[in-house]
mmCIF file of the N, C-alpha and C atoms, coordinates in Angstrom:
data_MODEL
# 
_entry.id   MODEL 
# 
loop_
_atom_site.group_PDB 
_atom_site.id 
_atom_site.type_symbol 
_atom_site.label_atom_id 
_atom_site.label_alt_id 
_atom_site.label_comp_id 
_atom_site.label_asym_id 
_atom_site.label_entity_id 
_atom_site.label_seq_id 
_atom_site.pdbx_PDB_ins_code 
_atom_site.Cartn_x 
_atom_site.Cartn_y 
_atom_site.Cartn_z 
_atom_site.occupancy 
_atom_site.B_iso_or_equiv 
_atom_site.pdbx_formal_charge 
_atom_site.auth_seq_id 
_atom_site.auth_comp_id 
_atom_site.auth_asym_id 
_atom_site.auth_atom_id 
_atom_site.pdbx_PDB_model_num 
ATOM 1   N N  . UNK A 1 1  ? 5.676   -22.282 36.733 1.00 0.00 ? 1  UNK A N  1 
ATOM 2   C CA . UNK A 1 1  ? 4.422   -22.354 37.462 1.00 0.00 ? 1  UNK A CA 1 
ATOM 3   C C  . UNK A 1 1  ? 3.514   -21.131 37.124 1.00 0.00 ? 1  UNK A C  1 
ATOM 4   N N  . UNK A 1 2  ? 4.129   -19.942 37.113 1.00 0.00 ? 2  UNK A N  1 
ATOM 5   C CA . UNK A 1 2  ? 3.345   -18.769 36.822 1.00 0.00 ? 2  UNK A CA 1 
ATOM 6   C C  . UNK A 1 2  ? 2.732   -18.766 35.431 1.00 0.00 ? 2  UNK A C  1 
ATOM 7   N N  . UNK A 1 3  ? 3.483   -19.255 34.429 1.00 0.00 ? 3  UNK A N  1 
ATOM 8   C CA . UNK A 1 3  ? 2.958   -19.300 33.088 1.00 0.00 ? 3  UNK A CA 1 
ATOM 9   C C  . UNK A 1 3  ? 1.795   -20.297 32.976 1.00 0.00 ? 3  UNK A C  1 
ATOM 10  N N  . UNK A 1 4  ? 1.827   -21.352 33.746 1.00 0.00 ? 4  UNK A N  1 
ATOM 11  C CA . UNK A 1 4  ? 0.750   -22.322 33.731 1.00 0.00 ? 4  UNK A CA 1 
ATOM 12  C C  . UNK A 1 4  ? -0.525  -21.737 34.292 1.00 0.00 ? 4  UNK A C  1 
ATOM 13  N N  . UNK A 1 5  ? -0.391  -20.895 35.324 1.00 0.00 ? 5  UNK A N  1 
ATOM 14  C CA . UNK A 1 5  ? -1.574  -20.192 35.879 1.00 0.00 ? 5  UNK A CA 1 
ATOM 15  C C  . UNK A 1 5  ? -2.168  -19.244 34.930 1.00 0.00 ? 5  UNK A C  1 
ATOM 16  N N  . UNK A 1 6  ? -1.299  -18.502 34.231 1.00 0.00 ? 6  UNK A N  1 
ATOM 17  C CA . UNK A 1 6  ? -1.758  -17.512 33.235 1.00 0.00 ? 6  UNK A CA 1 
ATOM 18  C C  . UNK A 1 6  ? -2.436  -18.246 32.066 1.00 0.00 ? 6  UNK A C  1 
ATOM 19  N N  . UNK A 1 7  ? -1.871  -19.328 31.641 1.00 0.00 ? 7  UNK A N  1 
ATOM 20  C CA . UNK A 1 7  ? -2.435  -20.075 30.514 1.00 0.00 ? 7  UNK A CA 1 
ATOM 21  C C  . UNK A 1 7  ? -3.839  -20.664 30.944 1.00 0.00 ? 7  UNK A C  1 
ATOM 22  N N  . UNK A 1 8  ? -3.891  -21.161 32.146 1.00 0.00 ? 8  UNK A N  1 
ATOM 23  C CA . UNK A 1 8  ? -5.189  -21.707 32.647 1.00 0.00 ? 8  UNK A CA 1 
ATOM 24  C C  . UNK A 1 8  ? -6.264  -20.621 32.787 1.00 0.00 ? 8  UNK A C  1 
ATOM 25  N N  . UNK A 1 9  ? -5.811  -19.434 33.140 1.00 0.00 ? 9  UNK A N  1 
ATOM 26  C CA . UNK A 1 9  ? -6.775  -18.339 33.250 1.00 0.00 ? 9  UNK A CA 1 
ATOM 27  C C  . UNK A 1 9  ? -7.269  -17.845 31.913 1.00 0.00 ? 9  UNK A C  1 
ATOM 28  N N  . UNK A 1 10 ? -6.409  -17.983 30.883 1.00 0.00 ? 10 UNK A N  1 
ATOM 29  C CA . UNK A 1 10 ? -6.796  -17.505 29.568 1.00 0.00 ? 10 UNK A CA 1 
ATOM 30  C C  . UNK A 1 10 ? -7.544  -18.520 28.763 1.00 0.00 ? 10 UNK A C  1 
ATOM 31  N N  . UNK A 1 11 ? -7.496  -19.788 29.131 1.00 0.00 ? 11 UNK A N  1 
ATOM 32  C CA . UNK A 1 11 ? -8.143  -20.863 28.273 1.00 0.00 ? 11 UNK A CA 1 
ATOM 33  C C  . UNK A 1 11 ? -9.645  -20.641 28.198 1.00 0.00 ? 11 UNK A C  1 
ATOM 34  N N  . UNK A 1 12 ? -10.424 -20.338 29.263 1.00 0.00 ? 12 UNK A N  1 
ATOM 35  C CA . UNK A 1 12 ? -11.833 -20.176 29.062 1.00 0.00 ? 12 UNK A CA 1 
ATOM 36  C C  . UNK A 1 12 ? -12.212 -19.068 28.158 1.00 0.00 ? 12 UNK A C  1 
ATOM 37  N N  . UNK A 1 13 ? -11.415 -17.994 28.176 1.00 0.00 ? 13 UNK A N  1 
ATOM 38  C CA . UNK A 1 13 ? -11.657 -16.830 27.322 1.00 0.00 ? 13 UNK A CA 1 
ATOM 39  C C  . UNK A 1 13 ? -11.383 -17.224 25.841 1.00 0.00 ? 13 UNK A C  1 
ATOM 40  N N  . UNK A 1 14 ? -10.273 -17.892 25.600 1.00 0.00 ? 14 UNK A N  1 
ATOM 41  C CA . UNK A 1 14 ? -9.962  -18.258 24.238 1.00 0.00 ? 14 UNK A CA 1 
ATOM 42  C C  . UNK A 1 14 ? -10.936 -19.298 23.680 1.00 0.00 ? 14 UNK A C  1 
ATOM 43  N N  . UNK A 1 15 ? -11.227 -20.314 24.489 1.00 0.00 ? 15 UNK A N  1 
ATOM 44  C CA . UNK A 1 15 ? -12.091 -21.359 24.012 1.00 0.00 ? 15 UNK A CA 1 
ATOM 45  C C  . UNK A 1 15 ? -13.546 -20.853 23.845 1.00 0.00 ? 15 UNK A C  1 
ATOM 46  N N  . UNK A 1 16 ? -13.937 -19.871 24.659 1.00 0.00 ? 16 UNK A N  1 
ATOM 47  C CA . UNK A 1 16 ? -15.290 -19.329 24.496 1.00 0.00 ? 16 UNK A CA 1 
ATOM 48  C C  . UNK A 1 16 ? -15.418 -18.620 23.164 1.00 0.00 ? 16 UNK A C  1 
ATOM 49  N N  . UNK A 1 17 ? -14.358 -17.968 22.739 1.00 0.00 ? 17 UNK A N  1 
ATOM 50  C CA . UNK A 1 17 ? -14.389 -17.279 21.442 1.00 0.00 ? 17 UNK A CA 1 
ATOM 51  C C  . UNK A 1 17 ? -14.425 -18.231 20.310 1.00 0.00 ? 17 UNK A C  1 
ATOM 52  N N  . UNK A 1 18 ? -13.745 -19.371 20.414 1.00 0.00 ? 18 UNK A N  1 
ATOM 53  C CA . UNK A 1 18 ? -13.775 -20.393 19.399 1.00 0.00 ? 18 UNK A CA 1 
ATOM 54  C C  . UNK A 1 18 ? -15.150 -21.072 19.331 1.00 0.00 ? 18 UNK A C  1 
ATOM 55  N N  . UNK A 1 19 ? -15.707 -21.392 20.466 1.00 0.00 ? 19 UNK A N  1 
ATOM 56  C CA . UNK A 1 19 ? -16.987 -22.041 20.524 1.00 0.00 ? 19 UNK A CA 1 
ATOM 57  C C  . UNK A 1 19 ? -18.094 -21.116 20.027 1.00 0.00 ? 19 UNK A C  1 
ATOM 58  N N  . UNK A 1 20 ? -18.019 -19.847 20.268 1.00 0.00 ? 20 UNK A N  1 
ATOM 59  C CA . UNK A 1 20 ? -18.986 -18.894 19.837 1.00 0.00 ? 20 UNK A CA 1 
ATOM 60  C C  . UNK A 1 20 ? -19.111 -18.791 18.354 1.00 0.00 ? 20 UNK A C  1 
ATOM 61  N N  . UNK A 1 21 ? -18.079 -19.043 17.646 1.00 0.00 ? 21 UNK A N  1 
ATOM 62  C CA . UNK A 1 21 ? -18.101 -18.941 16.198 1.00 0.00 ? 21 UNK A CA 1 
ATOM 63  C C  . UNK A 1 21 ? -19.040 -19.956 15.535 1.00 0.00 ? 21 UNK A C  1 
ATOM 64  N N  . UNK A 1 22 ? -19.027 -21.155 16.058 1.00 0.00 ? 22 UNK A N  1 
ATOM 65  C CA . UNK A 1 22 ? -19.908 -22.193 15.467 1.00 0.00 ? 22 UNK A CA 1 
ATOM 66  C C  . UNK A 1 22 ? -21.116 -22.489 16.344 1.00 0.00 ? 22 UNK A C  1 
ATOM 67  N N  . UNK A 1 23 ? -21.693 -21.468 16.900 1.00 0.00 ? 23 UNK A N  1 
ATOM 68  C CA . UNK A 1 23 ? -22.829 -21.725 17.862 1.00 0.00 ? 23 UNK A CA 1 
ATOM 69  C C  . UNK A 1 23 ? -24.055 -22.118 17.067 1.00 0.00 ? 23 UNK A C  1 
ATOM 70  N N  . UNK A 1 24 ? -24.903 -22.880 17.776 1.00 0.00 ? 24 UNK A N  1 
ATOM 71  C CA . UNK A 1 24 ? -26.147 -23.361 17.176 1.00 0.00 ? 24 UNK A CA 1 
ATOM 72  C C  . UNK A 1 24 ? -27.305 -22.378 17.396 1.00 0.00 ? 24 UNK A C  1 
ATOM 73  N N  . UNK A 1 25 ? -28.386 -22.486 16.641 1.00 0.00 ? 25 UNK A N  1 
ATOM 74  C CA . UNK A 1 25 ? -29.467 -21.567 16.757 1.00 0.00 ? 25 UNK A CA 1 
ATOM 75  C C  . UNK A 1 25 ? -30.127 -21.501 18.170 1.00 0.00 ? 25 UNK A C  1 
ATOM 76  N N  . UNK A 1 26 ? -30.147 -22.644 18.876 1.00 0.00 ? 26 UNK A N  1 
ATOM 77  C CA . UNK A 1 26 ? -30.688 -22.674 20.235 1.00 0.00 ? 26 UNK A CA 1 
ATOM 78  C C  . UNK A 1 26 ? -29.913 -21.742 21.160 1.00 0.00 ? 26 UNK A C  1 
ATOM 79  N N  . UNK A 1 27 ? -28.575 -21.789 21.042 1.00 0.00 ? 27 UNK A N  1 
ATOM 80  C CA . UNK A 1 27 ? -27.739 -20.942 21.858 1.00 0.00 ? 27 UNK A CA 1 
ATOM 81  C C  . UNK A 1 27 ? -27.933 -19.465 21.533 1.00 0.00 ? 27 UNK A C  1 
ATOM 82  N N  . UNK A 1 28 ? -28.093 -19.181 20.227 1.00 0.00 ? 28 UNK A N  1 
ATOM 83  C CA . UNK A 1 28 ? -28.276 -17.808 19.757 1.00 0.00 ? 28 UNK A CA 1 
ATOM 84  C C  . UNK A 1 28 ? -29.622 -17.285 20.310 1.00 0.00 ? 28 UNK A C  1 
ATOM 85  N N  . UNK A 1 29 ? -30.635 -18.110 20.266 1.00 0.00 ? 29 UNK A N  1 
ATOM 86  C CA . UNK A 1 29 ? -31.975 -17.723 20.790 1.00 0.00 ? 29 UNK A CA 1 
ATOM 87  C C  . UNK A 1 29 ? -31.935 -17.452 22.277 1.00 0.00 ? 29 UNK A C  1 
ATOM 88  N N  . UNK A 1 30 ? -31.192 -18.305 22.995 1.00 0.00 ? 30 UNK A N  1 
ATOM 89  C CA . UNK A 1 30 ? -31.070 -18.126 24.436 1.00 0.00 ? 30 UNK A CA 1 
ATOM 90  C C  . UNK A 1 30 ? -30.347 -16.864 24.752 1.00 0.00 ? 30 UNK A C  1 
ATOM 91  N N  . UNK A 1 31 ? -29.270 -16.538 24.039 1.00 0.00 ? 31 UNK A N  1 
ATOM 92  C CA . UNK A 1 31 ? -28.537 -15.311 24.228 1.00 0.00 ? 31 UNK A CA 1 
ATOM 93  C C  . UNK A 1 31 ? -29.446 -14.104 23.952 1.00 0.00 ? 31 UNK A C  1 
ATOM 94  N N  . UNK A 1 32 ? -30.217 -14.182 22.865 1.00 0.00 ? 32 UNK A N  1 
ATOM 95  C CA . UNK A 1 32 ? -31.111 -13.106 22.524 1.00 0.00 ? 32 UNK A CA 1 
ATOM 96  C C  . UNK A 1 32 ? -32.171 -12.900 23.569 1.00 0.00 ? 32 UNK A C  1 
ATOM 97  N N  . UNK A 1 33 ? -32.733 -13.981 24.098 1.00 0.00 ? 33 UNK A N  1 
ATOM 98  C CA . UNK A 1 33 ? -33.737 -13.860 25.194 1.00 0.00 ? 33 UNK A CA 1 
ATOM 99  C C  . UNK A 1 33 ? -33.139 -13.332 26.457 1.00 0.00 ? 33 UNK A C  1 
ATOM 100 N N  . UNK A 1 34 ? -31.883 -13.592 26.699 1.00 0.00 ? 34 UNK A N  1 
ATOM 101 C CA . UNK A 1 34 ? -31.209 -13.097 27.884 1.00 0.00 ? 34 UNK A CA 1 
ATOM 102 C C  . UNK A 1 34 ? -31.048 -11.592 27.779 1.00 0.00 ? 34 UNK A C  1 
ATOM 103 N N  . UNK A 1 35 ? -30.691 -11.125 26.605 1.00 0.00 ? 35 UNK A N  1 
ATOM 104 C CA . UNK A 1 35 ? -30.453 -9.669  26.439 1.00 0.00 ? 35 UNK A CA 1 
ATOM 105 C C  . UNK A 1 35 ? -31.782 -8.899  26.396 1.00 0.00 ? 35 UNK A C  1 
ATOM 106 N N  . UNK A 1 36 ? -32.778 -9.453  25.729 1.00 0.00 ? 36 UNK A N  1 
ATOM 107 C CA . UNK A 1 36 ? -34.095 -8.846  25.705 1.00 0.00 ? 36 UNK A CA 1 
ATOM 108 C C  . UNK A 1 36 ? -35.163 -9.861  26.017 1.00 0.00 ? 36 UNK A C  1 
ATOM 109 N N  . UNK A 1 37 ? -35.436 -10.071 27.281 1.00 0.00 ? 37 UNK A N  1 
ATOM 110 C CA . UNK A 1 37 ? -36.342 -11.168 27.684 1.00 0.00 ? 37 UNK A CA 1 
ATOM 111 C C  . UNK A 1 37 ? -37.753 -10.870 27.239 1.00 0.00 ? 37 UNK A C  1 
ATOM 112 N N  . UNK A 1 38 ? -38.489 -11.951 26.937 1.00 0.00 ? 38 UNK A N  1 
ATOM 113 C CA . UNK A 1 38 ? -39.900 -11.764 26.513 1.00 0.00 ? 38 UNK A CA 1 
ATOM 114 C C  . UNK A 1 38 ? -40.727 -11.334 27.709 1.00 0.00 ? 38 UNK A C  1 
ATOM 115 N N  . UNK A 1 39 ? -41.925 -10.813 27.483 1.00 0.00 ? 39 UNK A N  1 
ATOM 116 C CA . UNK A 1 39 ? -42.760 -10.347 28.592 1.00 0.00 ? 39 UNK A CA 1 
ATOM 117 C C  . UNK A 1 39 ? -43.049 -11.426 29.607 1.00 0.00 ? 39 UNK A C  1 
ATOM 118 N N  . UNK A 1 40 ? -43.156 -12.684 29.126 1.00 0.00 ? 40 UNK A N  1 
ATOM 119 C CA . UNK A 1 40 ? -43.463 -13.783 30.070 1.00 0.00 ? 40 UNK A CA 1 
ATOM 120 C C  . UNK A 1 40 ? -42.363 -14.066 31.045 1.00 0.00 ? 40 UNK A C  1 
ATOM 121 N N  . UNK A 1 41 ? -41.108 -13.541 30.724 1.00 0.00 ? 41 UNK A N  1 
ATOM 122 C CA . UNK A 1 41 ? -39.978 -13.790 31.652 1.00 0.00 ? 41 UNK A CA 1 
ATOM 123 C C  . UNK A 1 41 ? -39.638 -12.553 32.474 1.00 0.00 ? 41 UNK A C  1 
ATOM 124 N N  . UNK A 1 42 ? -40.349 -11.467 32.280 1.00 0.00 ? 42 UNK A N  1 
ATOM 125 C CA . UNK A 1 42 ? -40.077 -10.240 33.007 1.00 0.00 ? 42 UNK A CA 1 
ATOM 126 C C  . UNK A 1 42 ? -40.747 -10.282 34.381 1.00 0.00 ? 42 UNK A C  1 
ATOM 127 N N  . UNK A 1 43 ? -40.206 -9.497  35.303 1.00 0.00 ? 43 UNK A N  1 
ATOM 128 C CA . UNK A 1 43 ? -40.793 -9.514  36.657 1.00 0.00 ? 43 UNK A CA 1 
ATOM 129 C C  . UNK A 1 43 ? -42.168 -8.877  36.686 1.00 0.00 ? 43 UNK A C  1 
ATOM 130 N N  . UNK A 1 44 ? -42.948 -9.293  37.675 1.00 0.00 ? 44 UNK A N  1 
ATOM 131 C CA . UNK A 1 44 ? -44.294 -8.814  37.915 1.00 0.00 ? 44 UNK A CA 1 
ATOM 132 C C  . UNK A 1 44 ? -44.362 -8.244  39.327 1.00 0.00 ? 44 UNK A C  1 
ATOM 133 N N  . UNK A 1 45 ? -45.143 -7.194  39.498 1.00 0.00 ? 45 UNK A N  1 
ATOM 134 C CA . UNK A 1 45 ? -45.219 -6.562  40.830 1.00 0.00 ? 45 UNK A CA 1 
ATOM 135 C C  . UNK A 1 45 ? -46.433 -7.058  41.560 1.00 0.00 ? 45 UNK A C  1 
ATOM 136 N N  . UNK A 1 46 ? -46.270 -7.199  42.876 1.00 0.00 ? 46 UNK A N  1 
ATOM 137 C CA . UNK A 1 46 ? -47.453 -7.475  43.757 1.00 0.00 ? 46 UNK A CA 1 
ATOM 138 C C  . UNK A 1 46 ? -47.942 -6.108  44.191 1.00 0.00 ? 46 UNK A C  1 
ATOM 139 N N  . UNK A 1 47 ? -49.086 -5.745  43.730 1.00 0.00 ? 47 UNK A N  1 
ATOM 140 C CA . UNK A 1 47 ? -49.596 -4.343  43.882 1.00 0.00 ? 47 UNK A CA 1 
ATOM 141 C C  . UNK A 1 47 ? -50.734 -4.377  44.895 1.00 0.00 ? 47 UNK A C  1 
ATOM 142 N N  . UNK A 1 48 ? -50.550 -3.628  45.992 1.00 0.00 ? 48 UNK A N  1 
ATOM 143 C CA . UNK A 1 48 ? -51.538 -3.579  47.044 1.00 0.00 ? 48 UNK A CA 1 
ATOM 144 C C  . UNK A 1 48 ? -52.123 -2.160  47.152 1.00 0.00 ? 48 UNK A C  1 
ATOM 145 N N  . UNK A 1 49 ? -53.442 -2.090  47.240 1.00 0.00 ? 49 UNK A N  1 
ATOM 146 C CA . UNK A 1 49 ? -54.101 -0.822  47.403 1.00 0.00 ? 49 UNK A CA 1 
ATOM 147 C C  . UNK A 1 49 ? -54.684 -0.865  48.850 1.00 0.00 ? 49 UNK A C  1 
ATOM 148 N N  . UNK A 1 50 ? -54.243 0.081   49.700 1.00 0.00 ? 50 UNK A N  1 
ATOM 149 C CA . UNK A 1 50 ? -54.649 0.117   51.073 1.00 0.00 ? 50 UNK A CA 1 
ATOM 150 C C  . UNK A 1 50 ? -55.940 0.893   51.226 1.00 0.00 ? 50 UNK A C  1 
ATOM 151 N N  . UNK A 1 51 ? -56.946 0.333   51.836 1.00 0.00 ? 51 UNK A N  1 
ATOM 152 C CA . UNK A 1 51 ? -58.172 0.975   52.193 1.00 0.00 ? 51 UNK A CA 1 
ATOM 153 C C  . UNK A 1 51 ? -58.862 1.657   51.018 1.00 0.00 ? 51 UNK A C  1 
ATOM 154 N N  . UNK A 1 52 ? -58.741 1.081   49.847 1.00 0.00 ? 52 UNK A N  1 
ATOM 155 C CA . UNK A 1 52 ? -59.407 1.678   48.671 1.00 0.00 ? 52 UNK A CA 1 
ATOM 156 C C  . UNK A 1 52 ? -58.815 2.995   48.216 1.00 0.00 ? 52 UNK A C  1 
ATOM 157 N N  . UNK A 1 53 ? -57.623 3.332   48.704 1.00 0.00 ? 53 UNK A N  1 
ATOM 158 C CA . UNK A 1 53 ? -57.003 4.612   48.408 1.00 0.00 ? 53 UNK A CA 1 
ATOM 159 C C  . UNK A 1 53 ? -56.377 4.547   47.001 1.00 0.00 ? 53 UNK A C  1 
ATOM 160 N N  . UNK A 1 54 ? -57.216 4.606   45.958 1.00 0.00 ? 54 UNK A N  1 
ATOM 161 C CA . UNK A 1 54 ? -56.772 4.467   44.609 1.00 0.00 ? 54 UNK A CA 1 
ATOM 162 C C  . UNK A 1 54 ? -57.659 5.307   43.704 1.00 0.00 ? 54 UNK A C  1 
ATOM 163 N N  . UNK A 1 55 ? -57.033 5.858   42.648 1.00 0.00 ? 55 UNK A N  1 
ATOM 164 C CA . UNK A 1 55 ? -57.735 6.625   41.629 1.00 0.00 ? 55 UNK A CA 1 
ATOM 165 C C  . UNK A 1 55 ? -57.358 6.106   40.275 1.00 0.00 ? 55 UNK A C  1 
ATOM 166 N N  . UNK A 1 56 ? -58.212 6.356   39.289 1.00 0.00 ? 56 UNK A N  1 
ATOM 167 C CA . UNK A 1 56 ? -57.917 5.917   37.928 1.00 0.00 ? 56 UNK A CA 1 
ATOM 168 C C  . UNK A 1 56 ? -56.640 6.565   37.396 1.00 0.00 ? 56 UNK A C  1 
ATOM 169 N N  . UNK A 1 57 ? -56.467 7.834   37.728 1.00 0.00 ? 57 UNK A N  1 
ATOM 170 C CA . UNK A 1 57 ? -55.208 8.534   37.308 1.00 0.00 ? 57 UNK A CA 1 
ATOM 171 C C  . UNK A 1 57 ? -53.987 7.897   37.974 1.00 0.00 ? 57 UNK A C  1 
ATOM 172 N N  . UNK A 1 58 ? -54.115 7.549   39.229 1.00 0.00 ? 58 UNK A N  1 
ATOM 173 C CA . UNK A 1 58 ? -53.016 6.917   39.959 1.00 0.00 ? 58 UNK A CA 1 
ATOM 174 C C  . UNK A 1 58 ? -52.634 5.566   39.378 1.00 0.00 ? 58 UNK A C  1 
ATOM 175 N N  . UNK A 1 59 ? -53.615 4.795   39.005 1.00 0.00 ? 59 UNK A N  1 
ATOM 176 C CA . UNK A 1 59 ? -53.411 3.481   38.418 1.00 0.00 ? 59 UNK A CA 1 
ATOM 177 C C  . UNK A 1 59 ? -52.617 3.705   37.078 1.00 0.00 ? 59 UNK A C  1 
ATOM 178 N N  . UNK A 1 60 ? -53.132 4.580   36.248 1.00 0.00 ? 60 UNK A N  1 
ATOM 179 C CA . UNK A 1 60 ? -52.511 4.846   34.942 1.00 0.00 ? 60 UNK A CA 1 
ATOM 180 C C  . UNK A 1 60 ? -51.057 5.286   35.136 1.00 0.00 ? 60 UNK A C  1 
ATOM 181 N N  . UNK A 1 61 ? -50.829 6.210   36.041 1.00 0.00 ? 61 UNK A N  1 
ATOM 182 C CA . UNK A 1 61 ? -49.479 6.693   36.290 1.00 0.00 ? 61 UNK A CA 1 
ATOM 183 C C  . UNK A 1 61 ? -48.541 5.620   36.756 1.00 0.00 ? 61 UNK A C  1 
ATOM 184 N N  . UNK A 1 62 ? -49.009 4.776   37.656 1.00 0.00 ? 62 UNK A N  1 
ATOM 185 C CA . UNK A 1 62 ? -48.181 3.689   38.194 1.00 0.00 ? 62 UNK A CA 1 
ATOM 186 C C  . UNK A 1 62 ? -47.809 2.685   37.065 1.00 0.00 ? 62 UNK A C  1 
ATOM 187 N N  . UNK A 1 63 ? -48.813 2.329   36.273 1.00 0.00 ? 63 UNK A N  1 
ATOM 188 C CA . UNK A 1 63 ? -48.547 1.368   35.171 1.00 0.00 ? 63 UNK A CA 1 
ATOM 189 C C  . UNK A 1 63 ? -47.635 1.947   34.128 1.00 0.00 ? 63 UNK A C  1 
ATOM 190 N N  . UNK A 1 64 ? -47.755 3.273   33.823 1.00 0.00 ? 64 UNK A N  1 
ATOM 191 C CA . UNK A 1 64 ? -46.860 3.889   32.881 1.00 0.00 ? 64 UNK A CA 1 
ATOM 192 C C  . UNK A 1 64 ? -45.410 3.937   33.416 1.00 0.00 ? 64 UNK A C  1 
ATOM 193 N N  . UNK A 1 65 ? -45.252 4.037   34.718 1.00 0.00 ? 65 UNK A N  1 
ATOM 194 C CA . UNK A 1 65 ? -43.932 4.060   35.291 1.00 0.00 ? 65 UNK A CA 1 
ATOM 195 C C  . UNK A 1 65 ? -43.346 2.610   35.371 1.00 0.00 ? 65 UNK A C  1 
ATOM 196 N N  . UNK A 1 66 ? -44.194 1.632   35.499 1.00 0.00 ? 66 UNK A N  1 
ATOM 197 C CA . UNK A 1 66 ? -43.705 0.245   35.530 1.00 0.00 ? 66 UNK A CA 1 
ATOM 198 C C  . UNK A 1 66 ? -43.064 -0.217  34.236 1.00 0.00 ? 66 UNK A C  1 
ATOM 199 N N  . UNK A 1 67 ? -43.663 0.166   33.119 1.00 0.00 ? 67 UNK A N  1 
ATOM 200 C CA . UNK A 1 67 ? -43.203 -0.349  31.817 1.00 0.00 ? 67 UNK A CA 1 
ATOM 201 C C  . UNK A 1 67 ? -41.762 0.003   31.533 1.00 0.00 ? 67 UNK A C  1 
ATOM 202 N N  . UNK A 1 68 ? -41.301 1.284   31.708 1.00 0.00 ? 68 UNK A N  1 
ATOM 203 C CA . UNK A 1 68 ? -39.900 1.551   31.410 1.00 0.00 ? 68 UNK A CA 1 
ATOM 204 C C  . UNK A 1 68 ? -38.937 0.814   32.352 1.00 0.00 ? 68 UNK A C  1 
ATOM 205 N N  . UNK A 1 69 ? -39.414 0.423   33.478 1.00 0.00 ? 69 UNK A N  1 
ATOM 206 C CA . UNK A 1 69 ? -38.556 -0.256  34.440 1.00 0.00 ? 69 UNK A CA 1 
ATOM 207 C C  . UNK A 1 69 ? -38.458 -1.750  34.144 1.00 0.00 ? 69 UNK A C  1 
ATOM 208 N N  . UNK A 1 70 ? -39.211 -2.236  33.162 1.00 0.00 ? 70 UNK A N  1 
ATOM 209 C CA . UNK A 1 70 ? -39.134 -3.648  32.775 1.00 0.00 ? 70 UNK A CA 1 
ATOM 210 C C  . UNK A 1 70 ? -40.125 -4.520  33.465 1.00 0.00 ? 70 UNK A C  1 
ATOM 211 N N  . UNK A 1 71 ? -41.067 -3.956  34.211 1.00 0.00 ? 71 UNK A N  1 
ATOM 212 C CA . UNK A 1 71 ? -42.089 -4.766  34.935 1.00 0.00 ? 71 UNK A CA 1 
ATOM 213 C C  . UNK A 1 71 ? -43.209 -5.038  33.928 1.00 0.00 ? 71 UNK A C  1 
ATOM 214 N N  . UNK A 1 72 ? -43.562 -6.330  33.857 1.00 0.00 ? 72 UNK A N  1 
ATOM 215 C CA . UNK A 1 72 ? -44.510 -6.766  32.782 1.00 0.00 ? 72 UNK A CA 1 
ATOM 216 C C  . UNK A 1 72 ? -45.957 -6.624  33.222 1.00 0.00 ? 72 UNK A C  1 
ATOM 217 N N  . UNK A 1 73 ? -46.236 -6.504  34.512 1.00 0.00 ? 73 UNK A N  1 
ATOM 218 C CA . UNK A 1 73 ? -47.580 -6.424  34.999 1.00 0.00 ? 73 UNK A CA 1 
ATOM 219 C C  . UNK A 1 73 ? -47.701 -6.395  36.468 1.00 0.00 ? 73 UNK A C  1 
ATOM 220 N N  . UNK A 1 74 ? -48.907 -6.433  36.988 1.00 0.00 ? 74 UNK A N  1 
ATOM 221 C CA . UNK A 1 74 ? -49.181 -6.379  38.396 1.00 0.00 ? 74 UNK A CA 1 
ATOM 222 C C  . UNK A 1 74 ? -50.187 -7.398  38.813 1.00 0.00 ? 74 UNK A C  1 
ATOM 223 N N  . UNK A 1 75 ? -50.101 -7.873  40.008 1.00 0.00 ? 75 UNK A N  1 
ATOM 224 C CA . UNK A 1 75 ? -51.072 -8.821  40.506 1.00 0.00 ? 75 UNK A CA 1 
ATOM 225 C C  . UNK A 1 75 ? -51.609 -8.373  41.807 1.00 0.00 ? 75 UNK A C  1 
# 
């Protein structure tokens, strides 16, 4: 019984390795987009300015900080 459980647990790992060798271009593209998503798939921030409390320097600083965090834009 125990060996059957171990074999069942190992099957997805082993079969995944075998299937990955003959993968098609669509799967490779999807995997690449998952690792480095295009800008259209990145999150966007809802940006609110309260009572006009905003400066050009503040906007620039905020947007420069958003980019390294993976945020593609603001609305």
